[in-house]
TORKOL-4160 file (C-alpha; in steps of 0.2 Angstrom, whole numbers, padded with zeros to 4 digits, m for minus):
481
<pt num="1" X="0001" Y="0001" Z="0000"/>
<pt num="2" X="0006" Y="0017" Z="m0005"/>
<pt num="3" X="0006" Y="0028" Z="0011"/>
<pt num="4" X="0012" Y="0046" Z="0002"/>
<pt num="5" X="0006" Y="0054" Z="m0012"/>
<pt num="6" X="0011" Y="0071" Z="m0015"/>
<pt num="7" X="0003" Y="0086" Z="m0025"/>
<pt num="8" X="0003" Y="0085" Z="m0044"/>
<pt num="9" X="0005" Y="0065" Z="m0044"/>
<pt num="10" X="m0009" Y="0053" Z="m0051"/>
<pt num="11" X="m0018" Y="0046" Z="m0036"/>
<pt num="12" X="m0028" Y="0031" Z="m0037"/>
<pt num="13" X="m0038" Y="0021" Z="m0025"/>
<pt num="14" X="m0028" Y="0010" Z="m0013"/>
<pt num="15" X="m0036" Y="m0006" Z="m0008"/>
<pt num="16" X="m0027" Y="m0019" Z="0003"/>
<pt num="17" X="m0035" Y="m0035" Z="0004"/>
<pt num="18" X="m0042" Y="m0031" Z="0021"/>
<pt num="19" X="m0051" Y="m0016" Z="0016"/>
<pt num="20" X="m0068" Y="m0019" Z="0012"/>
<pt num="21" X="m0077" Y="m0003" Z="0004"/>
<pt num="22" X="m0095" Y="m0008" Z="0012"/>
<pt num="23" X="m0088" Y="m0007" Z="0029"/>
<pt num="24" X="m0079" Y="0008" Z="0025"/>
<pt num="25" X="m0091" Y="0019" Z="0019"/>
<pt num="26" X="m0104" Y="0011" Z="0033"/>
<pt num="27" X="m0092" Y="0017" Z="0047"/>
<pt num="28" X="m0091" Y="0035" Z="0040"/>
<pt num="29" X="m0109" Y="0035" Z="0036"/>
<pt num="30" X="m0113" Y="0030" Z="0054"/>
<pt num="31" X="m0101" Y="0045" Z="0060"/>
<pt num="32" X="m0110" Y="0058" Z="0049"/>
<pt num="33" X="m0126" Y="0054" Z="0055"/>
<pt num="34" X="m0122" Y="0056" Z="0073"/>
<pt num="35" X="m0114" Y="0074" Z="0068"/>
<pt num="36" X="m0128" Y="0078" Z="0060"/>
<pt num="37" X="m0140" Y="0072" Z="0074"/>
<pt num="38" X="m0129" Y="0082" Z="0086"/>
<pt num="39" X="m0133" Y="0099" Z="0075"/>
<pt num="40" X="m0153" Y="0096" Z="0076"/>
<pt num="41" X="m0156" Y="0086" Z="0093"/>
<pt num="42" X="m0153" Y="0102" Z="0105"/>
<pt num="43" X="m0163" Y="0115" Z="0094"/>
<pt num="44" X="m0181" Y="0109" Z="0100"/>
<pt num="45" X="m0175" Y="0106" Z="0117"/>
<pt num="46" X="m0168" Y="0124" Z="0120"/>
<pt num="47" X="m0184" Y="0128" Z="0131"/>
<pt num="48" X="m0183" Y="0113" Z="0142"/>
<pt num="49" X="m0164" Y="0116" Z="0146"/>
<pt num="50" X="m0166" Y="0134" Z="0149"/>
<pt num="51" X="m0180" Y="0131" Z="0163"/>
<pt num="52" X="m0170" Y="0117" Z="0170"/>
<pt num="53" X="m0153" Y="0127" Z="0171"/>
<pt num="54" X="m0162" Y="0144" Z="0175"/>
<pt num="55" X="m0158" Y="0154" Z="0162"/>
<pt num="56" X="m0164" Y="0166" Z="0147"/>
<pt num="57" X="m0170" Y="0162" Z="0131"/>
<pt num="58" X="m0155" Y="0174" Z="0127"/>
<pt num="59" X="m0142" Y="0165" Z="0136"/>
<pt num="60" X="m0146" Y="0148" Z="0130"/>
<pt num="61" X="m0145" Y="0152" Z="0113"/>
<pt num="62" X="m0127" Y="0152" Z="0116"/>
<pt num="63" X="m0127" Y="0132" Z="0113"/>
<pt num="64" X="m0132" Y="0136" Z="0097"/>
<pt num="65" X="m0120" Y="0151" Z="0094"/>
<pt num="66" X="m0106" Y="0142" Z="0102"/>
<pt num="67" X="m0106" Y="0126" Z="0091"/>
<pt num="68" X="m0108" Y="0135" Z="0075"/>
<pt num="69" X="m0092" Y="0147" Z="0079"/>
<pt num="70" X="m0083" Y="0130" Z="0083"/>
<pt num="71" X="m0088" Y="0120" Z="0069"/>
<pt num="72" X="m0085" Y="0136" Z="0057"/>
<pt num="73" X="m0067" Y="0137" Z="0062"/>
<pt num="74" X="m0064" Y="0118" Z="0065"/>
<pt num="75" X="m0070" Y="0113" Z="0048"/>
<pt num="76" X="m0058" Y="0121" Z="0035"/>
<pt num="77" X="m0043" Y="0119" Z="0048"/>
<pt num="78" X="m0046" Y="0097" Z="0051"/>
<pt num="79" X="m0049" Y="0097" Z="0032"/>
<pt num="80" X="m0030" Y="0104" Z="0029"/>
<pt num="81" X="m0022" Y="0094" Z="0043"/>
<pt num="82" X="m0032" Y="0079" Z="0035"/>
<pt num="83" X="m0024" Y="0083" Z="0018"/>
<pt num="84" X="m0007" Y="0086" Z="0027"/>
<pt num="85" X="m0005" Y="0070" Z="0039"/>
<pt num="86" X="m0020" Y="0059" Z="0035"/>
<pt num="87" X="m0037" Y="0060" Z="0033"/>
<pt num="88" X="m0040" Y="0043" Z="0044"/>
<pt num="89" X="m0030" Y="0050" Z="0058"/>
<pt num="90" X="m0037" Y="0067" Z="0058"/>
<pt num="91" X="m0055" Y="0058" Z="0056"/>
<pt num="92" X="m0050" Y="0047" Z="0073"/>
<pt num="93" X="m0044" Y="0065" Z="0082"/>
<pt num="94" X="m0060" Y="0073" Z="0078"/>
<pt num="95" X="m0071" Y="0059" Z="0083"/>
<pt num="96" X="m0061" Y="0060" Z="0100"/>
<pt num="97" X="m0063" Y="0079" Z="0103"/>
<pt num="98" X="m0082" Y="0074" Z="0098"/>
<pt num="99" X="m0085" Y="0062" Z="0111"/>
<pt num="100" X="m0076" Y="0073" Z="0124"/>
<pt num="101" X="m0088" Y="0087" Z="0120"/>
<pt num="102" X="m0103" Y="0075" Z="0119"/>
<pt num="103" X="m0099" Y="0069" Z="0136"/>
<pt num="104" X="m0096" Y="0085" Z="0145"/>
<pt num="105" X="m0113" Y="0091" Z="0138"/>
<pt num="106" X="m0121" Y="0075" Z="0144"/>
<pt num="107" X="m0114" Y="0077" Z="0163"/>
<pt num="108" X="m0116" Y="0095" Z="0162"/>
<pt num="109" X="m0126" Y="0104" Z="0177"/>
<pt num="110" X="m0123" Y="0124" Z="0173"/>
<pt num="111" X="m0125" Y="0132" Z="0157"/>
<pt num="112" X="m0105" Y="0136" Z="0155"/>
<pt num="113" X="m0101" Y="0118" Z="0157"/>
<pt num="114" X="m0114" Y="0113" Z="0144"/>
<pt num="115" X="m0107" Y="0128" Z="0131"/>
<pt num="116" X="m0089" Y="0121" Z="0133"/>
<pt num="117" X="m0096" Y="0104" Z="0128"/>
<pt num="118" X="m0105" Y="0112" Z="0114"/>
<pt num="119" X="m0088" Y="0120" Z="0107"/>
<pt num="120" X="m0079" Y="0104" Z="0109"/>
<pt num="121" X="m0093" Y="0094" Z="0098"/>
<pt num="122" X="m0091" Y="0108" Z="0085"/>
<pt num="123" X="m0074" Y="0099" Z="0079"/>
<pt num="124" X="m0086" Y="0086" Z="0072"/>
<pt num="125" X="m0090" Y="0099" Z="0056"/>
<pt num="126" X="m0075" Y="0091" Z="0049"/>
<pt num="127" X="m0082" Y="0073" Z="0048"/>
<pt num="128" X="m0089" Y="0074" Z="0030"/>
<pt num="129" X="m0076" Y="0084" Z="0022"/>
<pt num="130" X="m0063" Y="0071" Z="0029"/>
<pt num="131" X="m0074" Y="0057" Z="0025"/>
<pt num="132" X="m0076" Y="0063" Z="0006"/>
<pt num="133" X="m0057" Y="0063" Z="0007"/>
<pt num="134" X="m0057" Y="0045" Z="0013"/>
<pt num="135" X="m0069" Y="0038" Z="m0001"/>
<pt num="136" X="m0061" Y="0047" Z="m0016"/>
<pt num="137" X="m0044" Y="0038" Z="m0007"/>
<pt num="138" X="m0050" Y="0021" Z="m0005"/>
<pt num="139" X="m0068" Y="0016" Z="m0016"/>
<pt num="140" X="m0066" Y="0012" Z="m0033"/>
<pt num="141" X="m0069" Y="0027" Z="m0044"/>
<pt num="142" X="m0084" Y="0019" Z="m0051"/>
<pt num="143" X="m0092" Y="0019" Z="m0033"/>
<pt num="144" X="m0087" Y="0038" Z="m0028"/>
<pt num="145" X="m0101" Y="0045" Z="m0034"/>
<pt num="146" X="m0113" Y="0035" Z="m0027"/>
<pt num="147" X="m0104" Y="0035" Z="m0010"/>
<pt num="148" X="m0102" Y="0055" Z="m0011"/>
<pt num="149" X="m0121" Y="0056" Z="m0011"/>
<pt num="150" X="m0125" Y="0043" Z="0002"/>
<pt num="151" X="m0113" Y="0053" Z="0012"/>
<pt num="152" X="m0121" Y="0069" Z="0007"/>
<pt num="153" X="m0138" Y="0064" Z="0011"/>
<pt num="154" X="m0131" Y="0062" Z="0030"/>
<pt num="155" X="m0134" Y="0079" Z="0034"/>
<pt num="156" X="m0151" Y="0079" Z="0030"/>
<pt num="157" X="m0154" Y="0061" Z="0037"/>
<pt num="158" X="m0147" Y="0064" Z="0052"/>
<pt num="159" X="m0153" Y="0082" Z="0054"/>
<pt num="160" X="m0171" Y="0075" Z="0052"/>
<pt num="161" X="m0168" Y="0062" Z="0064"/>
<pt num="162" X="m0164" Y="0073" Z="0079"/>
<pt num="163" X="m0177" Y="0082" Z="0076"/>
<pt num="164" X="m0188" Y="0069" Z="0077"/>
<pt num="165" X="m0181" Y="0061" Z="0091"/>
<pt num="166" X="m0177" Y="0077" Z="0102"/>
<pt num="167" X="m0195" Y="0077" Z="0108"/>
<pt num="168" X="m0198" Y="0058" Z="0114"/>
<pt num="169" X="m0180" Y="0059" Z="0122"/>
<pt num="170" X="m0184" Y="0074" Z="0133"/>
<pt num="171" X="m0202" Y="0068" Z="0137"/>
<pt num="172" X="m0197" Y="0050" Z="0141"/>
<pt num="173" X="m0180" Y="0052" Z="0151"/>
<pt num="174" X="m0172" Y="0071" Z="0151"/>
<pt num="175" X="m0161" Y="0082" Z="0142"/>
<pt num="176" X="m0144" Y="0074" Z="0146"/>
<pt num="177" X="m0148" Y="0058" Z="0138"/>
<pt num="178" X="m0149" Y="0069" Z="0121"/>
<pt num="179" X="m0130" Y="0069" Z="0123"/>
<pt num="180" X="m0130" Y="0050" Z="0130"/>
<pt num="181" X="m0136" Y="0043" Z="0116"/>
<pt num="182" X="m0125" Y="0050" Z="0103"/>
<pt num="183" X="m0111" Y="0047" Z="0113"/>
<pt num="184" X="m0113" Y="0029" Z="0111"/>
<pt num="185" X="m0114" Y="0031" Z="0092"/>
<pt num="186" X="m0098" Y="0040" Z="0092"/>
<pt num="187" X="m0089" Y="0026" Z="0101"/>
<pt num="188" X="m0095" Y="0014" Z="0089"/>
<pt num="189" X="m0089" Y="0026" Z="0074"/>
<pt num="190" X="m0072" Y="0027" Z="0082"/>
<pt num="191" X="m0071" Y="0010" Z="0084"/>
<pt num="192" X="m0077" Y="0006" Z="0066"/>
<pt num="193" X="m0065" Y="0021" Z="0059"/>
<pt num="194" X="m0049" Y="0011" Z="0069"/>
<pt num="195" X="m0053" Y="m0004" Z="0064"/>
<pt num="196" X="m0060" Y="m0003" Z="0047"/>
<pt num="197" X="m0055" Y="0011" Z="0037"/>
<pt num="198" X="m0037" Y="0010" Z="0029"/>
<pt num="199" X="m0024" Y="0023" Z="0033"/>
<pt num="200" X="m0024" Y="0036" Z="0021"/>
<pt num="201" X="m0013" Y="0035" Z="0006"/>
<pt num="202" X="m0014" Y="0056" Z="0000"/>
<pt num="203" X="m0002" Y="0067" Z="0008"/>
<pt num="204" X="m0001" Y="0086" Z="0004"/>
<pt num="205" X="0017" Y="0092" Z="0012"/>
<pt num="206" X="0020" Y="0105" Z="0020"/>
<pt num="207" X="0018" Y="0116" Z="0037"/>
<pt num="208" X="0005" Y="0122" Z="0047"/>
<pt num="209" X="0000" Y="0140" Z="0040"/>
<pt num="210" X="m0002" Y="0147" Z="0058"/>
<pt num="211" X="m0006" Y="0165" Z="0052"/>
<pt num="212" X="m0020" Y="0157" Z="0041"/>
<pt num="213" X="m0028" Y="0149" Z="0053"/>
<pt num="214" X="m0028" Y="0163" Z="0066"/>
<pt num="215" X="m0035" Y="0176" Z="0053"/>
<pt num="216" X="m0048" Y="0164" Z="0047"/>
<pt num="217" X="m0052" Y="0160" Z="0062"/>
<pt num="218" X="m0053" Y="0179" Z="0069"/>
<pt num="219" X="m0064" Y="0182" Z="0054"/>
<pt num="220" X="m0076" Y="0170" Z="0057"/>
<pt num="221" X="m0080" Y="0173" Z="0073"/>
<pt num="222" X="m0083" Y="0191" Z="0068"/>
<pt num="223" X="m0095" Y="0188" Z="0056"/>
<pt num="224" X="m0105" Y="0174" Z="0063"/>
<pt num="225" X="m0107" Y="0179" Z="0079"/>
<pt num="226" X="m0113" Y="0198" Z="0073"/>
<pt num="227" X="m0127" Y="0186" Z="0061"/>
<pt num="228" X="m0130" Y="0177" Z="0076"/>
<pt num="229" X="m0134" Y="0190" Z="0089"/>
<pt num="230" X="m0136" Y="0204" Z="0078"/>
<pt num="231" X="m0154" Y="0203" Z="0080"/>
<pt num="232" X="m0153" Y="0204" Z="0098"/>
<pt num="233" X="m0141" Y="0217" Z="0100"/>
<pt num="234" X="m0148" Y="0228" Z="0086"/>
<pt num="235" X="m0142" Y="0228" Z="0068"/>
<pt num="236" X="m0135" Y="0247" Z="0069"/>
<pt num="237" X="m0128" Y="0244" Z="0085"/>
<pt num="238" X="m0110" Y="0247" Z="0088"/>
<pt num="239" X="m0106" Y="0231" Z="0093"/>
<pt num="240" X="m0113" Y="0222" Z="0079"/>
<pt num="241" X="m0107" Y="0233" Z="0067"/>
<pt num="242" X="m0089" Y="0234" Z="0074"/>
<pt num="243" X="m0090" Y="0214" Z="0071"/>
<pt num="244" X="m0093" Y="0215" Z="0053"/>
<pt num="245" X="m0080" Y="0228" Z="0050"/>
<pt num="246" X="m0068" Y="0216" Z="0060"/>
<pt num="247" X="m0075" Y="0204" Z="0049"/>
<pt num="248" X="m0071" Y="0213" Z="0034"/>
<pt num="249" X="m0054" Y="0218" Z="0038"/>
<pt num="250" X="m0048" Y="0200" Z="0046"/>
<pt num="251" X="m0054" Y="0190" Z="0032"/>
<pt num="252" X="m0046" Y="0203" Z="0019"/>
<pt num="253" X="m0030" Y="0200" Z="0028"/>
<pt num="254" X="m0032" Y="0182" Z="0027"/>
<pt num="255" X="m0035" Y="0181" Z="0009"/>
<pt num="256" X="m0018" Y="0193" Z="0007"/>
<pt num="257" X="m0009" Y="0182" Z="0018"/>
<pt num="258" X="m0015" Y="0165" Z="0008"/>
<pt num="259" X="m0010" Y="0174" Z="m0008"/>
<pt num="260" X="0009" Y="0177" Z="m0002"/>
<pt num="261" X="0014" Y="0160" Z="0010"/>
<pt num="262" X="0022" Y="0146" Z="0002"/>
<pt num="263" X="0009" Y="0133" Z="0008"/>
<pt num="264" X="m0006" Y="0142" Z="0014"/>
<pt num="265" X="m0021" Y="0135" Z="0024"/>
<pt num="266" X="m0032" Y="0135" Z="0009"/>
<pt num="267" X="m0024" Y="0139" Z="m0011"/>
<pt num="268" X="m0033" Y="0153" Z="m0016"/>
<pt num="269" X="m0030" Y="0149" Z="m0034"/>
<pt num="270" X="m0041" Y="0133" Z="m0032"/>
<pt num="271" X="m0056" Y="0146" Z="m0029"/>
<pt num="272" X="m0053" Y="0150" Z="m0048"/>
<pt num="273" X="m0059" Y="0134" Z="m0053"/>
<pt num="274" X="m0078" Y="0134" Z="m0060"/>
<pt num="275" X="m0081" Y="0119" Z="m0052"/>
<pt num="276" X="m0076" Y="0128" Z="m0034"/>
<pt num="277" X="m0082" Y="0144" Z="m0035"/>
<pt num="278" X="m0098" Y="0140" Z="m0043"/>
<pt num="279" X="m0103" Y="0125" Z="m0030"/>
<pt num="280" X="m0099" Y="0136" Z="m0017"/>
<pt num="281" X="m0109" Y="0151" Z="m0021"/>
<pt num="282" X="m0123" Y="0136" Z="m0024"/>
<pt num="283" X="m0118" Y="0130" Z="m0007"/>
<pt num="284" X="m0121" Y="0146" Z="0002"/>
<pt num="285" X="m0139" Y="0148" Z="m0006"/>
<pt num="286" X="m0143" Y="0131" Z="m0001"/>
<pt num="287" X="m0136" Y="0135" Z="0016"/>
<pt num="288" X="m0150" Y="0150" Z="0019"/>
<pt num="289" X="m0164" Y="0140" Z="0012"/>
<pt num="290" X="m0159" Y="0124" Z="0021"/>
<pt num="291" X="m0158" Y="0133" Z="0038"/>
<pt num="292" X="m0173" Y="0143" Z="0033"/>
<pt num="293" X="m0184" Y="0127" Z="0032"/>
<pt num="294" X="m0177" Y="0121" Z="0048"/>
<pt num="295" X="m0185" Y="0139" Z="0055"/>
<pt num="296" X="m0201" Y="0141" Z="0044"/>
<pt num="297" X="m0209" Y="0126" Z="0042"/>
<pt num="298" X="m0208" Y="0119" Z="0060"/>
<pt num="299" X="m0214" Y="0136" Z="0067"/>
<pt num="300" X="m0228" Y="0138" Z="0054"/>
<pt num="301" X="m0234" Y="0119" Z="0058"/>
<pt num="302" X="m0234" Y="0123" Z="0076"/>
<pt num="303" X="m0244" Y="0140" Z="0076"/>
<pt num="304" X="m0261" Y="0137" Z="0082"/>
<pt num="305" X="m0276" Y="0135" Z="0071"/>
<pt num="306" X="m0285" Y="0152" Z="0076"/>
<pt num="307" X="m0273" Y="0160" Z="0067"/>
<pt num="308" X="m0280" Y="0153" Z="0050"/>
<pt num="309" X="m0265" Y="0147" Z="0044"/>
<pt num="310" X="m0256" Y="0137" Z="0057"/>
<pt num="311" X="m0258" Y="0121" Z="0060"/>
<pt num="312" X="m0257" Y="0117" Z="0077"/>
<pt num="313" X="m0246" Y="0103" Z="0078"/>
<pt num="314" X="m0234" Y="0098" Z="0092"/>
<pt num="315" X="m0215" Y="0098" Z="0092"/>
<pt num="316" X="m0214" Y="0080" Z="0088"/>
<pt num="317" X="m0228" Y="0081" Z="0077"/>
<pt num="318" X="m0219" Y="0096" Z="0066"/>
<pt num="319" X="m0204" Y="0084" Z="0066"/>
<pt num="320" X="m0211" Y="0070" Z="0057"/>
<pt num="321" X="m0218" Y="0083" Z="0044"/>
<pt num="322" X="m0200" Y="0083" Z="0039"/>
<pt num="323" X="m0198" Y="0064" Z="0038"/>
<pt num="324" X="m0202" Y="0063" Z="0019"/>
<pt num="325" X="m0189" Y="0076" Z="0015"/>
<pt num="326" X="m0177" Y="0066" Z="0025"/>
<pt num="327" X="m0182" Y="0049" Z="0015"/>
<pt num="328" X="m0180" Y="0060" Z="m0002"/>
<pt num="329" X="m0164" Y="0064" Z="0003"/>
<pt num="330" X="m0159" Y="0046" Z="0006"/>
<pt num="331" X="m0166" Y="0041" Z="m0012"/>
<pt num="332" X="m0160" Y="0055" Z="m0024"/>
<pt num="333" X="m0141" Y="0059" Z="m0017"/>
<pt num="334" X="m0135" Y="0042" Z="m0021"/>
<pt num="335" X="m0146" Y="0045" Z="m0039"/>
<pt num="336" X="m0135" Y="0060" Z="m0040"/>
<pt num="337" X="m0120" Y="0052" Z="m0039"/>
<pt num="338" X="m0125" Y="0039" Z="m0052"/>
<pt num="339" X="m0130" Y="0053" Z="m0064"/>
<pt num="340" X="m0114" Y="0062" Z="m0060"/>
<pt num="341" X="m0107" Y="0046" Z="m0067"/>
<pt num="342" X="m0116" Y="0047" Z="m0084"/>
<pt num="343" X="m0116" Y="0066" Z="m0085"/>
<pt num="344" X="m0108" Y="0075" Z="m0075"/>
<pt num="345" X="m0111" Y="0086" Z="m0061"/>
<pt num="346" X="m0120" Y="0100" Z="m0068"/>
<pt num="347" X="m0137" Y="0090" Z="m0072"/>
<pt num="348" X="m0141" Y="0084" Z="m0056"/>
<pt num="349" X="m0133" Y="0103" Z="m0048"/>
<pt num="350" X="m0148" Y="0112" Z="m0059"/>
<pt num="351" X="m0160" Y="0100" Z="m0058"/>
<pt num="352" X="m0160" Y="0098" Z="m0038"/>
<pt num="353" X="m0159" Y="0117" Z="m0036"/>
<pt num="354" X="m0175" Y="0119" Z="m0047"/>
<pt num="355" X="m0184" Y="0107" Z="m0037"/>
<pt num="356" X="m0181" Y="0116" Z="m0022"/>
<pt num="357" X="m0184" Y="0133" Z="m0030"/>
<pt num="358" X="m0202" Y="0126" Z="m0033"/>
<pt num="359" X="m0203" Y="0120" Z="m0016"/>
<pt num="360" X="m0203" Y="0137" Z="m0008"/>
<pt num="361" X="m0212" Y="0144" Z="m0022"/>
<pt num="362" X="m0226" Y="0130" Z="m0018"/>
<pt num="363" X="m0226" Y="0136" Z="m0001"/>
<pt num="364" X="m0226" Y="0154" Z="m0002"/>
<pt num="365" X="m0243" Y="0151" Z="m0015"/>
<pt num="366" X="m0249" Y="0139" Z="m0003"/>
<pt num="367" X="m0247" Y="0133" Z="0015"/>
<pt num="368" X="m0263" Y="0130" Z="0026"/>
<pt num="369" X="m0265" Y="0112" Z="0023"/>
<pt num="370" X="m0255" Y="0097" Z="0028"/>
<pt num="371" X="m0253" Y="0090" Z="0010"/>
<pt num="372" X="m0247" Y="0107" Z="0006"/>
<pt num="373" X="m0231" Y="0104" Z="0016"/>
<pt num="374" X="m0229" Y="0089" Z="0014"/>
<pt num="375" X="m0228" Y="0090" Z="m0005"/>
<pt num="376" X="m0216" Y="0105" Z="m0003"/>
<pt num="377" X="m0204" Y="0096" Z="0012"/>
<pt num="378" X="m0203" Y="0081" Z="m0001"/>
<pt num="379" X="m0198" Y="0092" Z="m0017"/>
<pt num="380" X="m0186" Y="0100" Z="m0003"/>
<pt num="381" X="m0179" Y="0084" Z="0001"/>
<pt num="382" X="m0177" Y="0078" Z="m0017"/>
<pt num="383" X="m0169" Y="0095" Z="m0022"/>
<pt num="384" X="m0155" Y="0095" Z="m0008"/>
<pt num="385" X="m0152" Y="0077" Z="m0010"/>
<pt num="386" X="m0149" Y="0080" Z="m0028"/>
<pt num="387" X="m0140" Y="0097" Z="m0026"/>
<pt num="388" X="m0129" Y="0091" Z="m0010"/>
<pt num="389" X="m0121" Y="0076" Z="m0019"/>
<pt num="390" X="m0117" Y="0086" Z="m0035"/>
<pt num="391" X="m0109" Y="0099" Z="m0025"/>
<pt num="392" X="m0097" Y="0089" Z="m0018"/>
<pt num="393" X="m0094" Y="0078" Z="m0034"/>
<pt num="394" X="m0090" Y="0095" Z="m0045"/>
<pt num="395" X="m0078" Y="0100" Z="m0033"/>
<pt num="396" X="m0069" Y="0082" Z="m0033"/>
<pt num="397" X="m0069" Y="0085" Z="m0051"/>
<pt num="398" X="m0060" Y="0101" Z="m0050"/>
<pt num="399" X="m0046" Y="0099" Z="m0035"/>
<pt num="400" X="m0032" Y="0086" Z="m0035"/>
<pt num="401" X="m0033" Y="0073" Z="m0022"/>
<pt num="402" X="m0021" Y="0082" Z="m0009"/>
<pt num="403" X="m0033" Y="0095" Z="m0007"/>
<pt num="404" X="m0050" Y="0087" Z="m0006"/>
<pt num="405" X="m0054" Y="0087" Z="0012"/>
<pt num="406" X="m0050" Y="0106" Z="0012"/>
<pt num="407" X="m0060" Y="0110" Z="m0004"/>
<pt num="408" X="m0076" Y="0100" Z="0003"/>
<pt num="409" X="m0074" Y="0110" Z="0019"/>
<pt num="410" X="m0074" Y="0127" Z="0012"/>
<pt num="411" X="m0090" Y="0122" Z="0004"/>
<pt num="412" X="m0095" Y="0116" Z="0021"/>
<pt num="413" X="m0091" Y="0130" Z="0028"/>
<pt num="414" X="m0101" Y="0141" Z="0013"/>
<pt num="415" X="m0116" Y="0132" Z="0018"/>
<pt num="416" X="m0113" Y="0136" Z="0037"/>
<pt num="417" X="m0111" Y="0155" Z="0032"/>
<pt num="418" X="m0128" Y="0154" Z="0022"/>
<pt num="419" X="m0136" Y="0146" Z="0035"/>
<pt num="420" X="m0132" Y="0160" Z="0047"/>
<pt num="421" X="m0137" Y="0174" Z="0035"/>
<pt num="422" X="m0152" Y="0163" Z="0031"/>
<pt num="423" X="m0156" Y="0162" Z="0049"/>
<pt num="424" X="m0155" Y="0181" Z="0054"/>
<pt num="425" X="m0162" Y="0188" Z="0038"/>
<pt num="426" X="m0179" Y="0176" Z="0038"/>
<pt num="427" X="m0181" Y="0179" Z="0058"/>
<pt num="428" X="m0179" Y="0199" Z="0053"/>
<pt num="429" X="m0192" Y="0198" Z="0041"/>
<pt num="430" X="m0204" Y="0186" Z="0052"/>
<pt num="431" X="m0200" Y="0199" Z="0066"/>
<pt num="432" X="m0205" Y="0213" Z="0056"/>
<pt num="433" X="m0222" Y="0206" Z="0053"/>
<pt num="434" X="m0229" Y="0200" Z="0068"/>
<pt num="435" X="m0247" Y="0203" Z="0076"/>
<pt num="436" X="m0250" Y="0201" Z="0096"/>
<pt num="437" X="m0230" Y="0191" Z="0097"/>
<pt num="438" X="m0236" Y="0181" Z="0083"/>
<pt num="439" X="m0227" Y="0181" Z="0063"/>
<pt num="440" X="m0242" Y="0185" Z="0052"/>
<pt num="441" X="m0246" Y="0174" Z="0037"/>
<pt num="442" X="m0238" Y="0190" Z="0026"/>
<pt num="443" X="m0220" Y="0187" Z="0035"/>
<pt num="444" X="m0221" Y="0167" Z="0031"/>
<pt num="445" X="m0225" Y="0172" Z="0012"/>
<pt num="446" X="m0211" Y="0185" Z="0011"/>
<pt num="447" X="m0200" Y="0173" Z="0018"/>
<pt num="448" X="m0205" Y="0158" Z="0007"/>
<pt num="449" X="m0203" Y="0169" Z="m0008"/>
<pt num="450" X="m0184" Y="0176" Z="m0002"/>
<pt num="451" X="m0179" Y="0158" Z="m0001"/>
<pt num="452" X="m0185" Y="0155" Z="m0020"/>
<pt num="453" X="m0177" Y="0169" Z="m0025"/>
<pt num="454" X="m0160" Y="0166" Z="m0017"/>
<pt num="455" X="m0161" Y="0147" Z="m0026"/>
<pt num="456" X="m0163" Y="0157" Z="m0042"/>
<pt num="457" X="m0146" Y="0164" Z="m0040"/>
<pt num="458" X="m0139" Y="0147" Z="m0037"/>
<pt num="459" X="m0147" Y="0143" Z="m0051"/>
<pt num="460" X="m0138" Y="0154" Z="m0062"/>
<pt num="461" X="m0121" Y="0149" Z="m0052"/>
<pt num="462" X="m0125" Y="0131" Z="m0057"/>
<pt num="463" X="m0126" Y="0135" Z="m0075"/>
<pt num="464" X="m0110" Y="0141" Z="m0076"/>
<pt num="465" X="m0102" Y="0125" Z="m0069"/>
<pt num="466" X="m0092" Y="0114" Z="m0084"/>
<pt num="467" X="m0102" Y="0100" Z="m0091"/>
<pt num="468" X="m0090" Y="0084" Z="m0089"/>
<pt num="469" X="m0091" Y="0067" Z="m0088"/>
<pt num="470" X="m0084" Y="0056" Z="m0077"/>
<pt num="471" X="m0082" Y="0071" Z="m0064"/>
<pt num="472" X="m0078" Y="0061" Z="m0049"/>
<pt num="473" X="m0063" Y="0056" Z="m0056"/>
<pt num="474" X="m0058" Y="0071" Z="m0068"/>
<pt num="475" X="m0048" Y="0080" Z="m0052"/>
<pt num="476" X="m0038" Y="0065" Z="m0048"/>
<pt num="477" X="m0033" Y="0062" Z="m0067"/>
<pt num="478" X="m0028" Y="0080" Z="m0069"/>
<pt num="479" X="m0018" Y="0081" Z="m0053"/>
<pt num="480" X="m0020" Y="0100" Z="m0053"/>
<pt num="481" X="m0034" Y="0113" Z="m0049"/>
């Protein structure tokens, strides 16, 4: 087995007699599912946790904010470390940190300890980018596209499971079990990765770009903190504006540094590839609407029927309404991989975005019956499944193997930033359209149209994607971006 493949060399999957591709994919899938569950398990239980810890709504929101900040920083850094030192090795470290954070959160009795656990859990944001690299390294080329599709579906699948399971877990046991159950799954994933996933054959030689890490981290903290807390602090407040200004200056400095250093954290030339910048724009747009759907649809479902547009569902019932989207992602993400192998990533990406666009357009014009919601979320799941896998496969077609994890981690980061923007914008729209403290129907309609409009921009970006067959292996053959 080869143990070192440097930038510019041709890379082929490295399989020993003991390597079983199906088991490799299963262990990586388990790791991805548990991380996605941890993203969504906490949100429905925030009021319960706030009550038991005797803290305010503003304070308990730090459980989401701290996790978001940590994930945003850890994802590109761990992705780059995986490219440098081996993806399996870094994935085991990431899973270890995730396990430690989950244990801390499960044992927490104060908000400060719980927030600390959530910060450590944020390291799990690098799981899927590392998994994509491992898949590219170890699976036969004909299976890469479909495997990427399956892994891409996990973010939505695990998120859907977390939303559905949160209510019953808290009602039957207590909120601490929101972390005990995932901890068991993390332990299983670690054991599986350690025993069944081969060491990564690809390396990107170089040293850690410390200035790049520090500047990117500072810029992301400023940006995401402003987006997450700006609504409460006031968008025109000095603190919010100062954070936005700090983000602009710091991120500009980061780009300047990355262009000058010999071995950057992120190679800026990589973004010039049409397979990268187009998918990052599409990823940002999908981040806006994906997080928007998690905010808008459950809220609409839970509003009382007396409003004339709410459906009066409980938290658990609202979660069940998202199950069709989860099933659709599981089915259509692998199909996206198959389409990618035959036609390239452009067809499934454009088709997926159009499906998601139609789902929000439907919600904008019809959302007062259960079948309206179910039809729309199913279309949304189909669109996200097709597009998420296509974005990753498009990136794999553009970048060399030695940049796989850092390139896909940047796309993950783009979705995270888009999610923060979407949450902030849509929450502001709903807040501006309230009656007696309840969002009006006009607020929901405007928000759905905003999501649909954002996806129209994503379609335009996707149309600029090169049309290419065999895209999952094209970047491997080129060896350069």
